[in-house]
N, C-alpha and C positions, 0 to 999 in steps of 0.2 A: 704712692701707688693707690689706685682705686680698684675696687672689685666690680665687675660687670657680670650680671647673670642674663643669659638669653633663654627665653621661653617661647614656645613649648619644647624646644630641643634640649633644654635643661643643661646647658653648658655654661661654665663659669670661668672667668679669666681675670687676672690682675694686670693692669696696664698703668703706665705713668700718667699722673694727672695731666690733663690738657690734650690727651689723645682723643680723636673722634670716635664715635660709636662704630663707624665703618672700619677704622683701623683696629679697634678692639675685636670686631667680628673676624677680620682677616687673621689676627693672631689666634683666635679661638677656633679657627677653621669653620666658621659659620657663614653660610651663603646669604649675602644681601645683594640684591641686584643694584648695579651702579653703572649704567651704560655710558656715563660721561667720565668714569674713572675717578670720581670724587671731586669734581670741579664745582658741584652745586648747581649745575645747569639743567640736568635731565629730570629731576624730581622723582626718580624711580626708587630711591633708597629710603622712602618714608617709612618710619617705624613708630610704634607707641612706646613711651618710656615713662617710668616714675622713679622717684627716689626710693631707695631700699630702707632708709632710716627714718624718713619723715612719717609722722602719723597721718598726714594727708595722703590718701591712696589715689589721688587724682592722676590720671594718665594724660600725657601730652604728646601730640603728634609732632615729630621733628624729622628733618632730613639727617640721616645717619652720618653723612659726610660733613655736615655743618654744625653738629652738636658736639661740643668738646667737654669731656667728662671732668667733673670737679668733685664728685662724691659717689658713694656706692649706688649703683643704678641697676634697675631691672628693665630689660628691653623685651618687648613683646613683638615677635616676628609675625608678619602677615603670611599665613600658610597658604601657598598656592600649590594646588595639586599638579604635579608634573604630568604631562601627557606625552611622554617620550615614546609611547607606543605608536604615535602618529608617524614616527620615523621607523621604529622597529616593525610596525605592521606592514611595511612595504617589503619586508625581507623575503628573499627567495634565493635560490642557487640555480644558476643555469646548468643545464646538462652538458657536462664536459667529460672528456676521458680522464679518469682519476690517475694522476701521476705525481703525487706529492713527493717532495724531496725527503720527507721523513719516512724511513722504513725501519721495520723491526725484524731482527733475526734471533730466533730461538735456537740456542746452542747447547748441546751436551758436550761439555769440554772434558777431554780425557784427563784422568787423574795423573799426577806426576808419580814417578817411581825412581828407585835408585838406578834402574837401567835407562830411564828416560827422564832425567831431571830438567826438562825444558821449563823456562820461566812461565808463570801464569799468563802474562800478557801475550807471549808468543804462541802458546797453545790455543788461546782464544782467537788470536789474529789469524791463525792458520785455517780456521773454519769459516771465515768470512769471504764473500765473493772477491773482494779486493784484499789480498793477503798482506798488503803493505799499508795499513791504516796509520794515521797519525797517533803517536803515543800521547795520551792525556794524563798528566800527573794527577789532576783532580779526580779522574775516574779510577786510576790505579790505586789510590789511597785505600779504598774499601774493597777492591777486587778480591784479595785473599779471603776475607771473611765471607763475602757474598757467595763465592764459589763453594767454600767448605760447609757453610750452613745450609746449602740448598742442593747437596749431592751433585755439585758441579753443573747444575742446569741454570742457565742465565738467559736473559733477553738483552741483546745489544741494540740500542736505539741509535740510528745513524741519520745524519742530515747531510745529503749529498756525499755519502761515503766518509763522513767525518763522525766519529763516535761522540755522542753528547750525553749518553747515560748507559749504565749497566745495571739492570734490574734483576732481582732474585726470581727464579722460576720462569714460568711462561706467562708473559703479560701481552701477548700478541693481539689480544682482543680489546686492548685499551690504548687508544692513540688520539690525542686531541690537539687542536690548534685554535688560534684566535685571529679574527679579522677585526681590525680596529679602525674606526673613522673618527679623526679628531677634527671636529668642526669648530669654527670660531664661537658658535653659540651652543652647540650640543656635542657631546662625545658619546660614542656608541661602541660597545664591544659585543662580538658575536662568537659564541662557542661552537666549534665545528668538529664533527667526528671525521677524522682523516681516513678511517678505514672504509666507511660507507659513503662518505661525501655528504652527509646530512647536516643541516643546521639544527643544532640541539636547542639553543636558546639565545636570546639577545637581551641586553640591558642598555639603557641610555640615561643620561642625566645632563643637566646644564653644565657647560664647561666651567669648572671652578675658577678659572682665570677671569671670569666676567666681572668680578668685583673690581678689577683694574681697568674696566672699560669694555664696551660692546664690540669695538672694532680692533683690527690688527694694529693700527697706528698707535692707539692708546697703549697697547701691550708692548709694542716695540719701544715706545717712549719710556715705559717703566723699566724694561729690561736694560735699556741703555744707561740707566743711572748707576749701574755697577754690578759686580759679580753676585752680591747677595740678593739683589732684586731679580736678576736672571734666574738664580737658583730658586727663589721664591716661586716664580712662575712655573718652572719645571716641576717642582714638588707639588704644586697645585694639580697639574694635569696627571702626573704619575699617581698621586694620591686618589684622585677621582677614578682613574682607570682601575686601580687596585681594589677600590670599593666595588666597582662593577664586576670585576673578575672574582672577587670573594663571594659575591651574591650568586654568580653563575656556578661557581664551584660547589657551594653549599647546596643549592637547590637541586643540582644534577648529580650530586655525589661524585664529583670529579676532583681528585687531589690536584693541587697546584703543580706538583711534580709530574703529573701526567699531561700537562700542557707543554708541548715541545717546541712550538714555533708560533710567532706572531707576525702578521703582515699589517703594516700601518700605512694609512693614507691621511693626508691633510693638506691644507694650503701651505705654501712655502714657509710662512711665518710660524704656523703651528708645528711643522716638522722641525724647524730650528729649536723652538722652545721645548718640544718633547725630548729632543736629544741634548738639551742644555747648551745649545750653541748660540752665540751672540747674534741677534738679528738686526743690530743697530743700522747697518748700512743698506737694509732693504727699504728703509723709509725714504731717504733722499735719492734723487736721480744720481747715477743711472740704475738704482734699485738692485744692488749687487748682493746676491746670496753668498754664503760661505761655501756651500756645496750645491750641486745640482744632480749628481749621480745617485744611484741607489746606495743605501747605507745599511750595513749589517753589523750588529753588535750583539754581545751576549746579554741576556736579560739581567744578570747581576750588575752590569755596568749602570743600568738605569734604575734598578730596584723594582722591576716589574714582577708582579706576583705570579710567576710561572717557574718552570724548571730553570734553575739559576744558570745552567750551561746551555740552555736553549737559545736559539737565534731569534732576534727581533729584526725584521727586514722593513725598512722604510723605503717605499717605492720612489723612483726618481722624480724630480721636479722638471718642469719645462722652462720656467723663467722665474724672476723675482716674485711675480704675483700670479703665476699659473703653476700650481703645485701638483703633488702626487695624487691628490683627490681627482684632479682633471685627468691624470693618466689612468686612474681607476675607472673613470667614466668611459674613457676611450676603449679600455679593455672590455668592459661590460657591454658597450654598444657595438663591439666588434667593428670599429670604424674602417679597418682595412678590408672589410668584406662588403661594405655598403655599396649599393648600386645608385648611380645618379649623384645628385647634389643634396646633401643633408646638413641641417643646422641643429646643433645640440646646445641647449642653454641650461646652465645650472644656476638658478636664481637664489641668492642668499645674501648674507652680509657682504660677500664679494661675489660679483657676477662673472662667471667664466663662460666663454662662448667658444664653440668649436665649429668650424665649417669644413666639411669634407667633400671633395669632388675634384674633377679634372686632374687626378693624380696627386693632389695636395691635401695636407691637413694643416689648416690655419687655426691659431688660437689667439685669444686676447683676454684680458681681464679688465673689467670696468669698475670704477670706483662708485658702485651703486649705493654704498653707505648702508647703515643698518635699518633704514626705514622699513624695508620688507620684513624685518624681524620685529617690528614694533617699536624700535628705539627712535629717539628724536621726534616721536609723535606724542602729543600731550597725554592721551590715554592709551598709548600703544603698549603692547605686552607681547610676550612670546605665546605660541600656540599651546596654552595650558588651560586648566579649568577656569571657566568664567570668561574666556576670550570670545568675542564676536568673530565668527569665521565666515559667515555669509550674510549679505545684506540685499534686500529687494525693496524697491520703493514703488508703491502703488498709490492708493488713497492715503496710506500711512506707511510707516517703516516696518518691515518684517525682517526678523533676525533669526539666525541659527547660532546658538551659543554652545561652546564645548563643555561637556560634562557638567551641565547645570542649567537652572532656569533663570538665574539672575546674572547680569553682566558685571564684569570687573574692569574690562577694557576691550581693546580691539587688536587682533593680530594681523599679520600681513595679508592673508587671503581675504579677510573681511575688509581691510583697508582698500584693496584693489576693487572689490565688489562695490563698496560704498561710493568711491570716487567715480567709477564708471557709471553707476546709477545716477549720481548727482549731475553728471554731464548730460546723461540721456534725458532726464526730466527738466533740465534747465535751472537747477539750483546754482550751478557754476557754469561758466562758458568754457570753450575749449582752451582758453588761455589760463584757466584755473581760477579766474576771478569770480567771487560771489556776486550773484545778481540780486542787488538789494533795493532797487528802485521799486516804487509802489506798483507801476504798471507791469514790471517783471514778476513780482510776487503774486499778482492777481491771476497769472497764468497757471499757478501751481494749485494743487488740491489744498483746501483750507487747512487740514491737519499738517500737511507738509510745510506750508507757508508759515505756520505758527512755530515751526522748529528752526526757522532761519532768523538769526538775531545778531546783535552786536554785544560783545562782552563788556564788562566794566572798564576794560582798557581800550575799548573802541575797536577791537579786532572782530571781524566777521566770523561766525561759527554756525554749525548745524548740529542740532541736538539729535543724537542717535538713540539715546535711552534717557528717560526722565529719572530723576534721583530715586523715586519710590521703587523703581524696578532694578536698582543696582545694588551690588554688594557694598560699594564704597560710600553710599549715601549722598552722592552728588551726581549732577547731570554728566553723562558721558557725551562729549562733543568732538566734532572734527573742526579744527580751526583753519583760518587762512594759511597759517604757517605750516600746519600739517599737510595741506594740499601741496604747498610748495616743496616740502621735503619729498613727498611721493613723486612729484614731477621730476626732481633731480635724479632720483633713483631710476625711474622709468626712462628718462632721457638718456642716461648713461648706457643702459642695456640696449635700447633701440639704436643709438648712435654707433655703439660697438658693432652691432649686427650689420649696419649699413657699410661701415668701413671694411669689414671682412668680405662682404659681397663685392665691393669695389675692388679689393685686392685680388680676388679670384677672377674678376671680370665677368660676373654673372649677375642676373637680376633675381629678385625674390620670386618672380613668377616661374623660375626654373627649379625652385626647391621641390624635391620629392617629399621630404618629411621635415617637420620641426619636432624635435624631441625635447621634452622637458624633464630634467633630472633633479633629484633631491626631493626632500619632503615638501618643501614649499611649492616646487613646480608641480607636484602631484596633487596638491590640495587647492590650488587656485582655479577659479572658473575660467575656462578657455574663452568663453564669450566675453567676459569682462576684460581679460588680457588683450583680446583682439580689439574690443571696442575702444580702449584707451590708447591703442597703438603701441603696446608693449611688444607685441609679436608681429611679424610680417603677415599681411592679410591674405593668407592662403586658405583653402577650404578647411573647415574645422575637423573634418575626418582625417586630414593629413597632419594634424597636431596630436602627437601621442605622448603619453607619460611612460617613462622607463624606470620608475622606482628610484630607490636610493642607490644609484648606479656606482657611486664612488665605493661604497661598501661592497657592492656586488663584485666589482673589479678586484678588491682586496681578497675576497673569498676565492675567486677564480685563481689568483696567483698562489694562494695558500694550498689549493688542491691540485695544482698542476705546475710542474717545473717549466713546461713549455710556455704557459701563460706568463710566467716571470720573464722569460726571454722576450716574449712579445711586448710586455710592458716597457722593457728597456728600449726596444726598437722603436716603439711608438713615441716615447719621450724624445728620442733622438731625431725621428722623422718630422715631428710636429714643428711647424714654423711659427714662432711667436711674433705677433704684430704689436709693437709698443705704441699704443694709441696716442700717448703724449707727444710722440715724434711725428705723428701723421698730419700732414697738411690737410686741412679741411675738417678735422675731427671736431674742433670747437664750433664750426658752422653747423655741422650735422647735429651736434649736441643741442645747440640752441633751437634748431628746427624741431628736434625731437621732444622738446619740453611740452609742446602742445598735446593736450589730452584728446587725441584723435588719431586717425590713421594718417601717417605722413611718410610712408615708405615710397 
């Protein structure tokens, strides 16, 4: 065994000799980004390490997944400040009629007597609106003590007229729930006051499963290796959520036992992993999920940090790659009330598209890949501190960087900006190829031309930031391979949109609105997205952002039993279009790779 210490988080773990630093980090519960899942191809897991025993204190940069431990080692993690508020800052709650399924009843239960020796449960039951409630052994255990220690005044907490808690005294002014959005990249928990319908607070973090890969296929592959690997992934997401819930509880002085219900949305793979259900057969055709309907379990089954007898509701999925997060978007966007023909796109690691009109709701999922989240891009990163989020090219390059003045890498919104600008000024042509000939470079401003070069491996690249202005001490560049990765992601979204339009028998000119959902959709520049052909070329005023709509849908279901019914109906009504089966999809995909308007 060898000991490994991780700094600055100050966690130490012992692992068998020969384990990689990445494996040690997983065992220690330490987050190290690994978008390729430990294959050594993405380069995102770079850490500094030194021997703990050697007198030589020299540190060495290594890939955590490729360095295999032979001695006691100290690992220095690159601290990246999370900017999860980019997602939580979009929080809102639509005004709806409050009808949560959680209700509280304050009861003054009659005391028993020799003349009226009615059992405690029956005396309590007689005072409730539905006098035939389900007997709960778990609640009856402490009922005699609670009654007698509180002068027989209790509050019964009911979920759809099923008792889930009996509390001492009058607690009618304290009632909370959780809306949870489990994204492939980010998980977010929202604490909601179920009495007033207000959002109290939100917390987000990187999905702790990302050490096994940035995309769902990597995680399905890991889960398919056996029950222990599946359990490992479930524990990761439950542990991350419990950390967020603990923070929300502590900051807002809310006990975990006062959180009575949770509504969860996520893509189909994330829903399976959250519930600990094997997702293996989601990966190969015909992409078969284990379940599609809504699922309700008690919190204690999952170990979620709330009332143990409280219900956790996972909204229904539509198909293998169109999950409950898309159902949440449909609920939030109120798709059954929209006029005309409307397109909704949730751009992320997975791209979900909804087309509503002519009495139909069509959905599809595109294999956009993780490029929009910064993965598979040489200097790509998530939207956190040091990420380039906006790019403009004039006589030189102008940048906007998240939470700092020095760049660390580039996130998805910055990538779309950069590529759109590079096409506009002629650094690359619409096919995505760099313009490297002398006569082509002469047409560029001198400072811009000086940034176009070939790397030591002969690959064309464009310097966004010179080394002196970066945190990492090297030039941040966009390579020819990076451009190709973005083209694949953009092509998948655009081709999916075209196929849905064809399926409905309408043209893009008939669209009333294009709605962009999710954090990424809310931060990209509409002009850049239009310029590179990611979106149909409709007037920019008709392209609107609708916030973190998946989370909003979860909140609406939490606050209204009627919205829960609507969510189930929408999931059943939506018609899923499987793109891999559609004749012409590959042709549309190839056409859509062009970095220009091609609708």
